[in-house]
C-alpha positions in Angstrom: -231.4 87.7 -119.9 -230.8 88.5 -123.6 -228.7 91.4 -124.5 -229.7 93.1 -127.8 -227.2 93.5 -130.6 -226.6 97.2 -131.3 -225.8 96.4 -134.9 -229.1 94.7 -135.4 -230.9 97.6 -133.8 -229.2 100.1 -136.0 -230.1 98.0 -139.1 -233.8 97.9 -138.0 -234.1 101.6 -137.5 -233.9 102.5 -141.3 -236.6 100.0 -142.1 -238.9 101.6 -139.6 -238.0 105.0 -141.0 -238.7 103.8 -144.5 -242.1 102.5 -143.4 -243.0 105.8 -141.9 -241.9 107.6 -145.1 -244.0 105.2 -147.2 -247.1 105.8 -145.0 -246.5 109.6 -145.3 -246.2 109.3 -149.1 -249.4 107.3 -149.3 -251.2 109.9 -147.2 -249.9 112.6 -149.4 -251.0 110.9 -152.5 -254.5 110.3 -151.1 -254.7 114.0 -150.2 -253.6 115.0 -153.7 -256.2 112.7 -155.3 -258.9 114.0 -153.0 -257.9 117.6 -153.5 -257.9 117.2 -157.3 -261.7 117.0 -157.2 -262.6 118.4 -153.8 -261.0 121.8 -154.3 -262.7 122.6 -157.6 -266.1 121.3 -156.3 -265.7 123.3 -153.1 -264.8 126.4 -155.1 -267.8 125.9 -157.4 -270.1 125.5 -154.3 -268.8 128.8 -152.9 -269.4 130.5 -156.2 -273.0 129.3 -156.5 -273.7 130.3 -152.9 -272.2 133.7 -153.5 -274.2 134.1 -156.7 -277.4 133.2 -154.8 -276.7 135.5 -151.9 -275.9 138.4 -154.4 -279.2 138.0 -156.1 -281.3 137.7 -152.9 -279.4 140.5 -151.0 -279.8 143.0 -153.8 -283.2 142.0 -155.0 -282.1 141.5 -158.6 -285.0 140.5 -160.9 -284.7 137.1 -162.6 -284.7 138.7 -166.1 -281.4 140.4 -165.2 -279.7 137.8 -163.1 -281.6 134.6 -162.1 -280.9 132.6 -159.0 -279.0 129.3 -159.5 -282.0 127.3 -158.5 -284.1 129.0 -161.2 -281.4 128.2 -163.8 -281.3 124.6 -162.7 -285.1 124.2 -162.9 -285.0 125.9 -166.3 -282.4 123.4 -167.4 -284.6 120.5 -166.3 -287.9 121.9 -167.7 -286.4 122.9 -171.1 -284.2 119.8 -171.4 -286.1 118.4 -174.4 -285.4 121.5 -176.4 -281.9 122.1 -175.1 -280.8 118.5 -175.5 -281.8 118.5 -179.2 -279.8 121.8 -179.6 -276.9 120.3 -177.7 -276.9 117.3 -180.1 -276.7 119.5 -183.1 -273.8 121.5 -181.7 -272.0 118.3 -180.7 -272.4 116.8 -184.2 -270.9 119.8 -185.8 -268.1 119.8 -183.2 -267.2 116.2 -183.6 -267.3 116.3 -187.4 -265.1 119.4 -187.5 -262.7 117.8 -185.2 -262.5 114.6 -187.2 -261.9 116.6 -190.5 -259.3 118.7 -188.7 -257.4 115.6 -187.5 -257.5 113.9 -190.9 -256.5 117.1 -192.8 -254.0 118.3 -190.2 -252.1 115.1 -189.8 -252.2 114.4 -193.5 -250.8 117.8 -194.4 -248.2 117.6 -191.6 -246.9 114.4 -193.0 -246.8 115.9 -196.4 -244.9 118.9 -195.0 -242.2 116.5 -193.6 -241.8 114.7 -196.9 -241.5 117.9 -199.0 -239.9 121.1 -197.7 -241.2 122.9 -200.8 -244.8 122.0 -200.0 -244.4 123.2 -196.4 -242.9 126.6 -197.5 -245.7 127.0 -200.0 -248.8 126.1 -197.8 -247.8 126.8 -194.2 -248.1 130.6 -194.4 -251.7 130.2 -195.7 -252.5 128.0 -192.7 -251.2 130.7 -190.4 -253.3 133.3 -192.2 -256.5 131.2 -191.7 -255.6 130.9 -188.0 -255.0 134.5 -187.3 -258.0 135.7 -189.2 -261.0 135.9 -186.8 -263.6 133.3 -187.6 -266.4 135.8 -186.8 -265.1 137.8 -189.8 -264.9 134.8 -192.2 -268.2 133.1 -191.2 -270.5 135.6 -193.0 -268.7 135.1 -196.3 -268.8 131.3 -195.9 -272.6 131.4 -195.5 -272.9 133.6 -198.6 -271.1 131.1 -200.8 -272.2 127.8 -199.1 -275.8 126.8 -199.6 -275.9 124.0 -197.0 -276.4 125.2 -193.4 -274.6 122.2 -192.0 -271.6 122.4 -194.3 -271.2 126.1 -193.5 -271.2 125.4 -189.8 -268.7 122.5 -190.4 -266.3 124.7 -192.3 -266.3 127.4 -189.7 -265.7 124.9 -186.9 -263.0 123.2 -188.9 -261.1 126.4 -189.6 -260.7 127.0 -185.9 -259.7 123.4 -185.0 -257.4 122.7 -188.0 -254.3 124.8 -187.1 -253.5 123.4 -183.7 -253.4 119.8 -185.1 -251.4 120.9 -188.1 -248.8 123.0 -186.2 -248.3 120.5 -183.3 -248.1 117.5 -185.5 -245.6 119.2 -187.8 -243.5 120.2 -184.8 -243.6 116.7 -183.5 -242.6 115.1 -186.8 -239.7 117.5 -187.1 -238.6 116.8 -183.5 -237.3 113.2 -184.2 -233.8 112.7 -183.0 -231.3 113.5 -185.8 -228.9 110.8 -184.6 -231.7 108.2 -184.9 -232.6 109.6 -188.3 -229.0 109.1 -189.4 -229.0 105.5 -188.0 -232.2 104.8 -190.0 -230.5 106.1 -193.1 -227.4 104.1 -192.5 -229.4 100.9 -192.2 -231.2 101.7 -195.4 -234.6 102.5 -194.0 -237.1 103.9 -196.5 -239.0 107.1 -196.0 -242.1 105.2 -195.0 -240.2 103.1 -192.5 -238.6 106.2 -191.0 -242.0 107.9 -190.8 -243.7 104.9 -189.3 -241.2 103.8 -186.7 -239.5 107.0 -185.8 -241.3 110.2 -186.8 -244.9 109.2 -185.9 -244.1 107.9 -182.4 -242.1 111.0 -181.7 -244.9 113.2 -182.9 -247.7 111.4 -181.0 -247.4 113.5 -177.7 -247.3 116.7 -179.8 -250.3 115.6 -181.8 -252.3 114.7 -178.7 -251.5 118.1 -177.2 -252.8 119.7 -180.3 -255.9 117.5 -180.3 -256.9 118.6 -176.8 -256.7 122.2 -177.9 -258.5 121.5 -181.2 -261.4 119.7 -179.4 -262.4 122.8 -177.4 -261.7 125.1 -180.3 -264.0 123.1 -182.6 -266.8 123.7 -180.0 -266.0 127.4 -180.0 -266.0 127.5 -183.8 -269.4 125.6 -184.0 -271.0 128.1 -181.5 -269.6 131.1 -183.3 -270.9 129.8 -186.6 -274.3 129.2 -185.1 -274.4 132.8 -184.0 -273.6 134.0 -187.5 -276.0 131.6 -189.2 -278.9 132.5 -186.9 -281.2 129.7 -188.2 -283.8 127.9 -186.1 -286.0 124.9 -186.6 -284.7 121.4 -186.3 -281.1 122.5 -187.1 -280.9 125.0 -184.2 -277.9 124.6 -181.9 -277.2 125.9 -178.5 -276.0 129.3 -179.7 -279.3 129.9 -181.5 -281.1 129.0 -178.4 -279.2 131.6 -176.5 -280.0 134.2 -179.1 -283.7 133.2 -179.1 -283.8 133.4 -175.3 -282.1 136.8 -175.3 -284.8 138.2 -177.7 -287.5 137.0 -175.3 -285.6 138.1 -172.2 -285.5 134.5 -171.0 -282.2 134.9 -169.1 -282.5 131.6 -167.1 -282.6 129.7 -170.4 -279.6 131.7 -171.6 -277.7 130.6 -168.5 -278.9 127.0 -168.9 -277.6 126.8 -172.5 -274.4 128.5 -171.5 -273.8 126.0 -168.8 -274.4 123.2 -171.3 -271.8 124.7 -173.6 -269.3 125.0 -170.8 -269.9 121.5 -169.5 -269.6 120.1 -173.0 -266.2 121.8 -173.5 -265.0 120.4 -170.2 -266.2 116.9 -171.1 -264.4 117.1 -174.5 -261.2 118.1 -172.9 -261.4 115.4 -170.2 -262.1 112.7 -172.7 -259.3 113.7 -175.0 -256.9 114.0 -172.0 -257.9 110.5 -170.9 -257.2 109.2 -174.4 -253.8 110.9 -174.3 -253.1 109.3 -171.0 -254.0 105.9 -172.2 -251.7 106.2 -175.2 -248.7 107.7 -173.4 -248.9 106.3 -169.8 -246.5 103.4 -170.5 -243.6 105.1 -172.2 -243.8 108.9 -172.3 -242.3 111.1 -169.6 -245.3 113.4 -169.4 -247.6 110.5 -168.4 -245.4 108.2 -166.4 -246.0 108.4 -162.6 -242.9 108.9 -160.6 -242.3 108.1 -156.9 -242.5 111.2 -154.8 
């Protein structure tokens, strides 16, 4: 008959406890990953069901509030027209975002190199940001002959400031002790910018980029409302206006859904890019043990 060693039993108990904790942690992570998509999808399903019940229960006509099924069928039937309009809106959005990134980052770098330039130009960037684009857009289309260029300028004005302000903040957030060390070792301005300021500013820039991506879409849609032109250059905003003139409310909802989905896709893609760039070194993206 073998007598068990109490010391060994005591040492084995924590291992079992740790295993149980690991299993609980794994289950919690699985629930969190599932809930991250299941909860929004479930809430959306409840919203759609409530929408459909509201229309049926109150006998609301389709030209006031269509049923979700009618909106879905309209989206499918009118897809050739809506997809071409979506392409126009996306082109304007992406071009405006690209110009905002190039101009915003370039000007932010210039601000960090010259305090005089920052004091001279930054207030005007703030003025452009706080002035509603709906008030500026009509003047832009008065002075700009090209329809596409006018749309691009409007969308760029909305997307430019978040990139500029966040990147400027990031470049100015470099650790002063590290800046002093770079200076002691004789680093040039370019070396300090490349190896210290730019890596420090990257998370700030990516945060501004996510904001600017959705704002560029908003600016493009607002500009299309103001421009009010049709034909091959018609975007989703014009399709909404056109449908409202014809009391085609299902098409209005279909175009609105496309705009919302496009905005979500832009935000998700930019968030994914941010995660890829930061996941290995920045605190905001590194996963910690629970």
